[in-house]
C-alpha positions as CSV (number, residue, x, y, z in Angstrom):
1,M,-6.9,-2.6,-3.3
2,R,-4.3,-3.6,-0.8
3,I,-1.9,-4.5,-3.7
4,F,-2.4,-0.9,-5.0
5,G,-1.3,0.6,-1.7
6,L,1.7,-1.8,-1.5
7,Y,2.7,-1.0,-5.1
8,T,2.4,2.8,-4.4
9,L,4.5,2.5,-1.3
10,A,7.1,0.5,-3.2
11,R,7.2,3.2,-6.0
12,L,7.6,5.9,-3.3
13,G,10.4,3.9,-1.6
14,A,12.2,3.4,-4.9
15,F,12.0,7.1,-5.6
16,A,13.3,8.0,-2.0
17,L,16.1,5.5,-2.4
18,C,17.1,6.9,-5.8
19,Y,16.8,10.5,-4.5
20,G,19.0,9.7,-1.5
21,V,21.7,7.9,-3.6
22,I,21.8,10.7,-6.2
23,W,21.9,13.4,-3.5
24,L,24.8,11.6,-1.7
25,V,26.7,11.2,-5.0
26,I,26.2,14.7,-6.4
27,F,26.2,16.6,-3.0
28,H,30.0,16.7,-3.0
29,W,30.3,18.3,-6.4
30,V,27.3,20.6,-6.7
31,H,26.4,23.6,-4.6
32,W,23.0,22.6,-3.1
33,D,20.1,25.0,-4.0
34,V,16.5,24.8,-5.4
35,I,17.6,24.1,-8.9
36,S,19.9,21.2,-7.9
37,G,17.0,19.8,-5.7
38,F,14.7,19.8,-8.7
39,A,17.3,18.3,-10.9
40,T,18.0,15.6,-8.3
41,A,14.2,14.9,-8.1
42,A,13.9,14.7,-11.9
43,L,16.9,12.2,-12.1
44,A,15.4,10.2,-9.2
45,M,12.0,10.0,-10.9
46,L,13.6,8.8,-14.1
47,A,15.8,6.3,-12.3
48,S,13.0,5.0,-10.1
49,S,10.7,4.6,-13.0
50,V,13.2,2.4,-14.9
51,I,13.9,0.4,-11.7
52,S,10.2,0.0,-11.1
53,L,9.6,-1.4,-14.5
54,F,11.7,-4.4,-13.6
55,W,11.8,-4.6,-9.9
56,L,8.0,-4.2,-9.3
57,R,6.8,-6.3,-12.2
58,G,5.3,-9.0,-10.0
59,L,3.3,-6.5,-7.9
60,R,2.1,-4.7,-11.1
61,D,1.0,-8.0,-12.6
62,R,-0.9,-8.9,-9.5
63,F,-2.5,-5.5,-9.4
64,T,-3.6,-5.6,-13.0
65,G,-4.9,-9.1,-12.5
66,Q,-7.1,-7.9,-9.6
67,L,-8.3,-5.0,-11.7
68,Y,-9.2,-7.3,-14.6
69,D,-11.1,-9.7,-12.3
70,R,-13.0,-6.8,-10.7
71,S,-13.9,-5.4,-14.1
72,Q,-15.2,-8.8,-15.2
73,R,-17.4,-9.2,-12.2
74,A,-18.8,-5.7,-12.7
75,R,-19.4,-6.5,-16.4
76,A,-21.2,-9.7,-15.4
77,V,-23.5,-7.8,-13.0
78,Y,-24.1,-5.1,-15.6
79,D,-25.0,-7.8,-18.3
80,A,-27.3,-9.6,-15.8
81,R,-29.1,-6.3,-15.0
82,R,-29.4,-5.4,-18.7
83,A,-30.8,-8.8,-19.6
84,E,-33.3,-8.5,-16.8
85,E,-34.4,-5.0,-18.0
86,D,-34.6,-6.4,-21.6
87,A,-36.9,-9.2,-20.4
88,D,-39.1,-6.6,-18.6
89,D,-39.2,-4.4,-21.7
90,R,-40.3,-7.4,-23.8
91,E,-43.0,-8.3,-21.4
92,S,-44.2,-4.7,-21.3
93,R,-44.4,-4.6,-25.1
94,R,-46.3,-7.8,-25.2
95,C,-48.8,-6.6,-22.7
96,A,-49.2,-3.3,-24.6
97,N,-49.7,-5.1,-27.9
98,R,-52.3,-7.4,-26.3
99,Q,-54.1,-4.4,-24.9
100,Q,-54.1,-2.6,-28.3
101,T,-55.6,-5.7,-30.0
102,D,-58.2,-6.0,-27.3
103,D,-59.1,-2.3,-27.6
104,S,-59.3,-2.2,-31.3
105,P,-62.8,-2.4,-32.9
106,S,-63.5,-5.5,-34.8
């Protein structure tokens, strides 16, 4: 999960960088208020998302690879437990069938 934290910090850094650049560029022409702050944040989110698609591709690929490996390990554990329970169920049914045949009058 260390990659996830690194990826999240990189995304936040890209957003902060975009916000700062947009603020510096627009600050000279726009009277600064709440609306312009939200507009700057919206533009920064859009710009940082596009930048992150390309700039953070390696981190994202490593993160998805780790998630895939983790899900495969969890699936293997789940399948092993399920197979063990199925074997226990089959054994229980065999014992129950034997007991029924032993108890039935002949």
